[in-house]
C-alpha positions as a printed Julia matrix, in Angstrom:
612×3 Matrix{Float64}:
  72.61  108.91  104.03
  70.69  110.29  101.05
  72.67  111.45   98.02
  72.09  114.94   96.68
  73.96  117.44   94.56
  77.26  118.32   96.23
  76.82  121.52   98.17
  80.36  121.93   99.43
  83.92  120.54   99.36
  86.17  121.49  102.25
  89.94  121.19  102.7
  90.88  121.46  106.36
  93.54  120.8   108.96
  92.5   118.12  111.49
  92.59  120.43  114.51
  89.61  120.37  116.89
  88.88  124.01  116.13
  88.76  123.34  112.37
  86.53  120.28  112.79
  84.07  122.32  114.83
  84.1   125.05  112.18
  83.18  122.48  109.56
  80.31  121.11  111.63
  78.99  124.65  112.03
  79.32  125.29  108.3
  77.51  122.05  107.46
  74.67  123.22  109.71
  73.37  119.74  110.47
  73.59  118.43  106.9
  75.11  114.98  106.43
  78.48  114.72  104.7
  81.35  112.33  104.06
  84.83  112.9   105.39
  88.25  111.58  104.43
  91.51  111.69  106.36
  94.9   112.2   104.68
  97.81  111.72  107.07
  99.51  109.11  109.22
  98.49  109.87  112.79
  95.77  107.45  113.91
  95.15  109.42  117.1
  94.02  112.39  115.02
  91.73  110.19  112.93
  90.13  108.98  116.15
  89.9   112.54  117.49
  88.18  113.83  114.35
  85.75  110.91  114.41
  84.86  111.52  118.07
  83.95  115.13  117.32
  81.96  114.42  114.14
  80.24  111.25  115.42
  77.04  110.56  113.44
  76.98  113.99  111.8
  79.27  112.7   109.06
  80.39  109.37  107.64
  84.06  108.5   107.22
  85.03  107.11  103.82
  87.69  104.41  104.19
  90.16  104.75  101.33
  92.57  101.8   101.74
  91.6   100.25   98.4
  91.69  103.52   96.42
  94.96  104.69   97.99
  96.82  101.43   97.35
  95.47  101.14   93.81
  96.58  104.71   93.14
 100.05  103.97   94.48
 100.42  100.94   92.22
  99.29  102.9    89.15
 101.65  105.83   89.85
 104.69  103.78   90.85
 106.53  103.6    87.51
 105.46  107.08   86.32
 106.91  108.5    89.54
 110.18  106.56   89.17
 110.5   107.98   85.64
 109.59  111.47   86.86
 112.46  111.41   89.38
 114.75  109.9    86.73
 114.22  112.89   84.45
 114.93  115.26   87.33
 118.16  113.32   87.99
 119.35  113.99   84.45
 118.77  117.68   84.97
 120.19  117.99   88.49
 123.01  115.4    88.49
 125.29  116.42   91.39
 126.28  115.26   94.87
 123.77  117.7    96.34
 121.0   116.08   94.28
 122.02  112.53   95.19
 121.94  113.48   98.87
 118.31  114.61   98.61
 115.45  112.48   99.87
 113.61  113.28   96.65
 116.26  111.54   94.52
 116.46  108.64   96.98
 112.7   107.97   96.81
 112.75  106.01  100.08
 109.21  105.92  101.51
 110.77  106.19  104.97
 112.42  109.55  104.23
 110.57  111.16  101.34
 106.83  111.8   101.44
 106.48  113.25   97.93
 105.16  110.02   96.41
 102.7   109.44   99.25
 101.47  113.03   99.0
 101.11  112.75   95.22
  98.97  109.65   95.82
  96.86  111.65   98.29
  96.28  114.32   95.64
  95.21  111.85   92.97
  93.06  109.85   95.41
  91.28  113.04   96.46
  90.52  114.06   92.88
  89.38  110.51   92.06
  87.0   110.55   95.03
  85.42  113.79   93.87
  84.98  112.37   90.36
  83.54  109.09   91.64
  81.04  110.72   94.01
  79.94  113.95   92.28
  76.8   114.31   94.41
  78.37  113.99   97.85
  79.55  116.81  100.08
  83.04  116.17  101.42
  85.39  117.37  104.12
  89.03  116.38  103.58
  91.09  116.54  106.76
  94.74  116.85  105.79
  97.59  116.73  108.3
 100.3   118.34  106.21
 100.09  121.99  105.23
 101.96  121.49  101.94
  99.44  118.82  100.91
  96.56  121.18  101.72
  98.13  123.87   99.55
  98.73  121.36   96.75
  95.12  120.14   96.9
  93.85  123.71   96.57
  95.91  124.04   93.38
  94.79  120.73   91.89
  91.1   120.38   92.83
  89.01  121.95   90.1
  85.58  122.35   91.65
  83.63  125.56   92.04
  82.42  124.96   95.59
  85.84  124.42   97.18
  86.54  126.06  100.54
  89.61  126.1   102.74
  89.39  125.89  106.53
  92.63  126.78  108.31
  93.65  127.77  111.82
  94.66  131.42  111.86
  97.63  130.71  114.11
  99.09  127.95  111.92
 100.93  130.39  109.64
 102.81  131.58  112.73
 103.26  128.21  114.45
 104.69  126.33  111.47
 107.71  128.62  110.87
 108.44  128.6   114.59
 108.21  124.81  114.63
 110.6   124.61  111.66
 113.08  126.93  113.4
 112.91  124.88  116.6
 113.52  121.63  114.72
 116.36  123.18  112.72
 118.17  124.21  115.92
 117.56  120.83  117.56
 118.59  118.65  114.6
 121.61  120.7   113.55
 122.68  121.02  117.18
 122.34  117.27  117.62
 124.5   116.67  114.53
 127.19  119.03  115.76
 127.34  117.81  119.36
 126.98  114.07  118.65
 129.57  114.14  115.85
 132.09  116.0   118.01
 131.43  113.58  120.85
 131.93  110.52  118.64
 135.12  111.97  117.19
 136.46  112.69  120.66
 135.73  109.14  121.8
 137.03  107.32  118.72
 140.0   109.54  117.88
 141.27  110.74  121.23
 139.86  108.59  124.04
 140.46  105.22  122.34
 142.84  106.24  119.51
 141.11  103.81  117.17
 143.02  105.18  114.18
 146.29  103.73  115.51
 144.85  100.25  115.84
 144.73   99.72  112.07
 148.0    98.22  110.83
 148.11   97.56  107.13
 149.97   94.67  105.56
 148.15   94.54  102.24
 145.21   96.28  100.55
 142.17   95.45  102.66
 138.62   94.44  101.95
 136.39   96.85  103.85
 133.0    95.65  105.07
 130.78   98.59  105.94
 128.12   97.37  108.33
 125.78   98.5   111.11
 126.44   97.85  114.78
 123.65   97.54  117.33
 123.04   95.74  120.63
 123.35   92.35  118.9
 126.86   93.0   117.57
 128.76   91.88  120.68
 127.88   88.9   122.84
 128.03   88.76  126.64
 131.74   87.97  126.5
 132.44   90.9   124.19
 133.03   88.8   121.07
 132.02   90.46  117.79
 129.36   88.81  115.65
 128.37   90.03  112.22
 124.6    90.55  111.99
 124.15   91.46  108.34
 126.87   89.47  106.54
 126.87   86.25  108.56
 130.08   84.26  108.11
 131.34   86.34  105.18
 134.25   87.97  107.12
 135.55   84.56  108.28
 135.26   83.13  104.77
 137.19   86.03  103.21
 139.9    85.75  105.85
 140.2    82.01  105.16
 141.02   82.96  101.56
 143.82   85.22  102.73
 141.91   88.5   102.52
 142.75   91.34  104.89
 139.24   92.06  106.17
 138.54   95.25  108.1
 135.13   96.21  109.5
 133.93   99.8   108.92
 131.23  100.21  111.58
 128.22  102.51  111.54
 127.21  102.55  115.19
 123.44  102.97  115.4
 121.96  105.49  117.8
 120.09  102.69  119.6
 123.29  101.7   121.45
 125.78  103.6   123.6
 128.59  104.83  121.39
 131.32  104.81  124.05
 130.45  101.3   125.19
 130.44  100.09  121.57
 133.84  101.65  120.87
 135.13  100.04  124.05
 133.94   96.66  122.75
 135.61   97.32  119.41
 138.88   98.25  121.13
 138.88   94.95  123.07
 137.86   92.81  120.09
 140.17   90.64  118.01
 138.55   92.09  114.87
 140.09   95.1   113.17
 137.74   98.1   113.0
 138.21  101.18  110.85
 136.1   103.67  112.81
 135.11  106.63  110.57
 135.03  109.23  113.37
 138.6   108.33  114.33
 139.75  109.87  111.04
 137.6   113.0   111.14
 138.47  116.37  112.59
 136.39  119.09  114.19
 137.02  121.05  111.0
 135.32  118.31  108.95
 132.26  118.36  111.19
 131.96  122.15  111.24
 132.49  122.29  107.48
 129.63  119.85  106.82
 127.49  121.71  109.35
 127.8   125.03  107.5
 127.51  123.39  104.07
 124.16  121.84  104.89
 122.99  124.93  106.77
 123.67  127.06  103.69
 121.67  124.72  101.43
 118.27  126.19  102.3
 116.0   125.32   99.36
 114.33  128.01   97.33
 110.66  127.68   96.57
 110.61  127.06   92.83
 108.32  125.31   90.41
 108.77  121.74   89.21
 107.36  119.94   86.16
 103.86  118.58   86.61
 103.53  114.94   87.59
 100.7   113.17   85.74
  99.09  116.61   85.21
  99.27  117.41   88.92
 101.22  120.33   90.36
 103.28  118.77   93.17
 105.76  121.63   93.66
 104.45  122.32   97.15
 105.11  118.79   98.41
 108.51  118.6    96.69
 109.54  121.8    98.44
 108.36  120.25  101.72
 110.72  117.3   101.14
 113.63  119.6   100.35
 112.87  121.78  103.38
 112.89  118.7   105.63
 116.29  117.69  104.23
 117.57  121.13  105.21
 116.06  120.98  108.69
 116.9   117.39  109.56
 120.43  116.11  110.13
 120.57  112.9   108.08
 122.22  114.54  105.05
 124.93  116.04  107.25
 125.65  112.66  108.86
 125.84  111.04  105.41
 128.22  113.7   104.06
 130.7   112.9   106.85
 131.23  109.61  105.02
 132.65  111.55  102.07
 135.02  113.4   104.4
 136.06  110.05  105.9
 137.06  108.68  102.48
 138.95  111.92  101.77
 140.98  111.51  104.97
 141.81  107.9   104.06
 143.06  109.07  100.66
 145.21  111.75  102.25
 146.85  109.09  104.43
 147.48  106.93  101.33
 145.3   104.24  102.86
 144.98  101.47  100.22
 141.56   99.93   99.49
 140.97   96.89   97.32
 137.23   96.23   97.8
 134.33   97.78   99.68
 131.34   95.61  100.61
 128.21   97.15  102.08
 124.52   96.38  102.69
 122.67   97.55   99.6
 119.45   99.56   99.86
 120.36  102.35   97.39
 120.11  104.96  100.13
 121.7   108.41  100.35
 124.73  107.3   102.37
 125.49  104.6    99.79
 125.47  107.14   96.98
 127.83  109.33   99.0
 130.13  106.34   99.52
 130.03  105.36   95.84
 130.62  108.94   94.66
 133.57  109.35   97.03
 135.13  106.02   96.04
 134.71  106.67   92.31
 136.54  109.98   92.64
 139.2   109.13   95.22
 139.68  105.37   94.75
 138.78  104.73   91.1
 140.46  101.3    91.07
 138.57  100.0    94.14
 135.75   97.49   93.58
 132.33   98.13   95.16
 129.95   95.29   96.08
 126.46   95.86   97.47
 124.6    93.06   99.23
 120.8    93.24   99.05
 120.5    91.85  102.53
 116.8    92.1   103.37
 113.33   91.51  102.0
 111.84   94.3    99.92
 108.5    95.54   98.65
 107.92   96.78   95.13
 106.97  100.03   96.87
 110.47  100.42   98.35
 111.09  102.87   95.54
 114.67  103.55   96.64
 115.67  100.15   95.18
 114.38  101.05   91.73
 115.42  103.65   89.2
 114.49  104.91   85.76
 116.2   104.26   82.45
 116.74  108.01   82.27
 119.16  108.0    85.22
 120.67  104.51   84.9
 123.88  105.87   83.37
 124.59  108.49   86.04
 123.48  106.87   89.32
 126.26  106.21   91.86
 125.96  102.41   92.04
 128.23   99.51   93.07
 130.14   97.45   90.52
 128.21   94.37   91.6
 124.96   93.83   93.47
 124.54   90.45   95.17
 120.91   89.58   95.83
 119.31   87.33   98.44
 117.92   85.06   95.77
 116.4    84.57   92.32
 113.29   86.69   92.73
 115.08   89.94   93.59
 117.69   89.38   90.88
 114.94   88.99   88.26
 113.04   92.01   89.62
 116.15   94.2    89.52
 117.07   93.23   85.97
 113.49   93.66   84.79
 113.41   97.15   86.3
 116.58   98.29   84.53
 119.64   97.08   86.45
 122.5    96.08   84.07
 122.48   92.28   83.79
 126.23   92.07   84.18
 126.12   93.91   87.51
 123.49   91.83   89.32
 124.21   88.29   90.55
 122.05   85.82   92.4
 123.36   85.2    95.89
 121.99   83.55   98.98
 120.37   84.34  102.31
 123.55   85.1   104.24
 121.42   86.91  106.82
 118.29   84.71  106.69
 119.72   81.23  106.17
 117.69   79.93  109.14
 114.48   80.39  107.15
 115.44   77.5   104.91
 115.85   75.05  107.77
 113.21   72.24  107.97
 112.76   72.8   111.73
 111.17   76.14  110.91
 107.92   74.42  109.9
 105.29   75.05  112.58
 102.86   72.35  113.52
  99.16   73.1   113.97
  98.5    72.11  117.55
  95.28   71.8   119.48
  94.76   74.9   121.61
  92.03   76.28  123.8
  91.6    79.1   121.3
  93.29   80.23  118.06
  96.41   82.37  118.49
  96.79   85.39  116.18
 100.21   87.0   115.98
 100.27   90.73  115.17
 103.58   92.3   114.1
 103.6    96.1   113.76
 106.34   97.64  111.64
 109.16   99.93  112.74
 107.01  102.92  111.73
 105.16  104.32  114.73
 102.13  105.48  112.73
 101.87  102.27  110.67
 102.13  100.21  113.83
  99.47  102.29  115.56
  97.07  101.92  112.62
  97.53   98.14  112.52
  96.88   97.74  116.24
  93.93  100.14  116.0
  92.32   98.0   113.29
  93.08   94.75  115.13
  91.52   96.18  118.27
  88.34   97.06  116.37
  88.29   93.55  114.92
  88.97   91.48  118.05
  88.32   93.69  121.08
  85.11   91.82  121.93
  86.15   88.42  120.54
  87.88   86.72  123.44
  87.56   83.37  121.68
  90.89   84.41  120.12
  94.24   85.05  121.78
  96.01   88.07  120.26
  99.8    88.25  120.56
 101.46   91.58  119.7
 105.16   91.45  118.87
 106.59   94.91  118.17
 109.79   95.8   116.34
 112.72   96.09  118.81
 113.26   99.73  117.8
 109.57  100.6   118.15
 108.26   99.07  121.39
 104.57   99.0   122.23
 104.95  101.84  124.73
 105.87  104.24  121.91
 103.08  103.02  119.63
 100.47  103.19  122.38
 101.12  106.93  122.76
  99.12  107.34  119.56
  96.28  105.06  120.61
  95.39  105.91  124.21
  93.65  102.57  124.71
  93.79   99.77  127.25
  94.33   96.33  125.78
  91.69   93.69  126.59
  92.75   90.69  128.68
  92.99   88.4   125.64
  95.58   90.76  124.08
  99.22   90.21  125.12
 102.38   92.13  124.23
 105.34   89.76  123.93
 109.11   90.33  123.79
 109.91   86.76  122.75
 111.57   86.13  119.37
 109.23   86.07  116.37
 110.44   82.59  115.4
 109.26   81.22  118.74
 105.92   83.0   118.56
 105.26   81.72  115.04
 105.69   78.16  116.26
 102.6    78.6   118.43
 100.48   80.85  116.17
  97.64   80.02  113.8
  97.81   83.19  111.68
  99.85   86.37  111.24
  98.49   89.9   110.81
 100.91   92.48  109.41
 101.15   95.6   107.25
 104.87   96.01  106.6
 107.19   93.52  108.26
 109.7    90.84  107.3
 107.74   88.58  109.63
 105.38   87.84  106.72
 108.21   85.96  105.0
 109.17   84.27  108.26
 105.53   83.24  108.65
 105.15   81.52  105.29
 108.57   79.92  105.8
 107.18   78.46  109.03
 103.93   77.41  107.35
 101.79   80.01  109.15
  99.11   81.75  107.02
  99.71   85.49  106.63
  97.0    88.16  106.32
  98.08   91.54  105.05
  96.17   94.51  106.5
  95.96   97.38  104.01
  96.47  100.93  105.21
  94.06  103.85  104.89
  96.77  106.33  105.79
 100.03  105.34  104.1
 101.32  103.33  101.16
 101.61   99.61  101.87
 105.18   98.31  101.9
 104.19   94.65  101.82
 107.17   92.35  101.25
 104.84   89.8    99.63
 103.3    92.22   97.14
 105.12   90.58   94.21
 102.71   87.64   94.51
  99.51   88.68   96.35
  98.08   85.18   95.93
 100.33   83.73   98.64
  98.6    85.73  101.38
  95.13   87.07  102.03
  94.46   90.79  102.31
  92.02   92.81  104.43
  91.11   96.49  104.59
  88.55   96.91  107.34
  88.19   95.33  110.81
  85.28   93.26  109.48
  87.44   91.92  106.65
  90.25   91.13  109.08
  87.92   88.84  111.07
  86.68   87.12  107.89
  90.21   86.5   106.59
  91.41   85.13  109.94
  88.39   82.83  110.13
  89.14   81.66  106.58
  92.76   80.67  107.26
  92.01   79.08  110.61
  89.25   76.93  109.12
  91.53   75.5   106.41
  91.74   71.73  106.42
  95.08   70.03  107.08
  95.23   68.95  103.46
  94.62   72.47  102.15
  97.16   73.92  104.58
  99.74   71.32  103.57
  99.25   72.19   99.9
  99.69   75.91  100.56
 102.78   75.26  102.67
 104.38   73.59   99.67
 103.75   76.72   97.6
 105.06   78.97  100.38
 108.29   76.98  100.7
 108.93   77.34   96.96
 108.38   81.09   97.25
 110.8    81.35  100.18
 113.45   79.43   98.22
 113.12   81.95   95.37
 113.41   84.83   97.82
 116.32   83.34   99.77
 118.88   81.21   97.99
 120.93   78.59   99.79
 124.3    79.67  101.18
 127.5    77.78  100.33
 131.09   78.56   99.36
 130.02   79.71   95.89
 127.8    82.32   97.56
 130.72   83.78   99.49
 132.9    83.83   96.38
 130.49   86.37   94.86
 131.95   88.91   97.32
 135.4    88.74   95.74
 136.3    90.86   92.74
């Protein structure tokens, strides 16, 4: 493709009609195109229409570099907003939470900067930018300062989007109302779970999640996130009560039935709520429709449009309403003079945790709050990190117990008070430190490559899409795909519309078993990368062109290889498979040391960290 002075720069939705309009406007002239959004199926669709009339620019490297450079400035930007807007309503916003799973403002800000950087880097190229989100398109039009900028938009979109928002508002708010009333009816009236709690002394409450792993075949309760902590606290004479958050992936009535039959004592939040509480939260969140106002510029970019999009989604979706019920739950406990000594919960610094902390600070000021950082994290899990500007006002626990040394050091370095962060152990992942986890490299007919998509549907689809391009015609490899339990392959494949080759297999077996017979791991965002290096299996991180990488090994990129394109994926896999036994043994020693820093050993001193 010959380079000439840029004739045109187009911002467009990725609809088929818009793509065809662009091809007509280009009138046979070659151009580059870039895709901003998460849906792989739309990337494929745009490419099938354009074919050889335009060349797609892969942006994985630029996007991830941009994200790393904007990370701390964005944390500080939100911190300054927190000082200005400090209130329960602010702390229940996805914007203040900064979780990449709920808020898209940071991702969209990275899109904006990446787009402007592309135009600066390639001043002679004509570009078409296909952008999924309407707010991002509007923001780009405000921030791109070129004279030959044109906007291609479907005429019907201005009508369809408000109708779509209204439909989602009715569905999400209706779901909150009906599901909350149903859960209250089951817990409070059908099973009378409130009456099952008999107090003898101030209890230690453990707030935890319940899913299909929480009860065994005989109905016995097993703690998934805190391991043997409840038993240890009871052995010390503590009155331990479980406060369950029943996930939507399991049947609520069946789970309450299991709780009612269990020897454990459960304090079920919905058993203490009333219809009035639910309706009150419903109307409170319904009335909080955000106004479209301006916000301070972020790194000289106007991101007001994408911030408003985040706030609008909070209003439409139901997660804030569900979280606010937790505040009402604590209020009802206070009204009943329910004593609380300590509250322990899995720490991710999410909205519901801030609601819990705010409620406890106001209604139970003498209670002690302990958060357990129970999982692996990426430096791009921005919800875990906060700015010095907001450190004095954030609703936080009195003590945060980490999995190990690395996270403790990272938290303190990022601004956590030293006296409030303690090094703990891998209560949830203790099995990773067992010697039997080391996989042996066995002789096989062909190398086995394990692929582990994340819980995100779009991220998972992109990873499989790239792996398919890399190995579709390379049957000298066996490709095993192990999906997250909450995001099975059937859901991911809806965005791919492809048939897997015969040497590709989707497996439901445990990851630990699959690692024992694998030669390499391919992942984008998954705890399996830590499980892999713990087992001595080389990990290859596949960078994303569409979203920000949430790689749990990003604190030390040298312990895994990284690839951006299908061609690079093949090269990296070939590199790790061809390692000599001596080289692999040396790397395994490094990986084991890393795992021990991530996950500390668990003993009695670890459990004592959960006592005030």
